[in-house]
N, C-alpha and C positions, 0 to 999 in steps of 0.2 A: 650525570647521566647514567644511565644504567645498560646494561647488554641482555638481549634475550627477546622472546617475543612480546612481552607486556612492557617492553622502554618505551623512551623516547630520544632519539625518533626513530620511528618503526623501522624492522630491517625490510630493504627493497624489497617487495614486492608486486608483480603485475596485477589489478583486478581487470573484472572485463570493461566496467567505465574505464579503467584510464587508457584502456588501446583505444576504445570509441571516442575518449574525447584529447588523446595528447596526439599532437604530428607525430606519424608516420615518417620514418627516414627518407630523402629521397634520393633517385639512382642520379640525379642532375645534379652536379658538381655546381656550385653558388646557387644552390636553388632560392635560397631567400634573397642575397643580390637581386638576383632576377625578376622576382616580385617586387623588389623594390624600385627598380627601373620602370617597371611596367606600369607601374602606381602612379609615379613621379612623369611618364610621358602620357599617359592619359588623363591627367590634372589640367594639362596642357589647354589653353582656349584657343589661340591661334596657332603657333609654331613654339619650336623645341629645338634649342642650342644645347649641341651635345659637343663637347671641348675635350679631346684626346690627344693619347701622345701619338706621331705617327710611326716611331717606331716601335713602340710598344703597347698595340689598342688594344682595348679589352678585347676578349673574346664576345661581349655583347652587340660593340660596333661590328665587329667580323660578322656576327649574325644577322645585321641590319643589313649589313653592305649586301651579304648572298642572298636579301628576300627585298636586294633591288632598292628600297626605300629609296626616296627622292632626295638630294643630297645638295645644298647652298652652299659654294666654297666661300671663303671670304677671297677676296681678290690680289 
């Protein structure tokens, strides 16, 4: 490996193309986890079962509760 402008790997520099194609930092913490939960929930055909620890619920579960999402609890 060499150092300098013509070396490999190239020194870090951000092009206009990279700015357009690479994801931008998100303001929302855990944005990737939130997207993953959204995909999982929207792929369900009839029901979604979310299991969580009552003493330490996920912030996503708390968001769903705040939106008054219907809940069925185990008897």
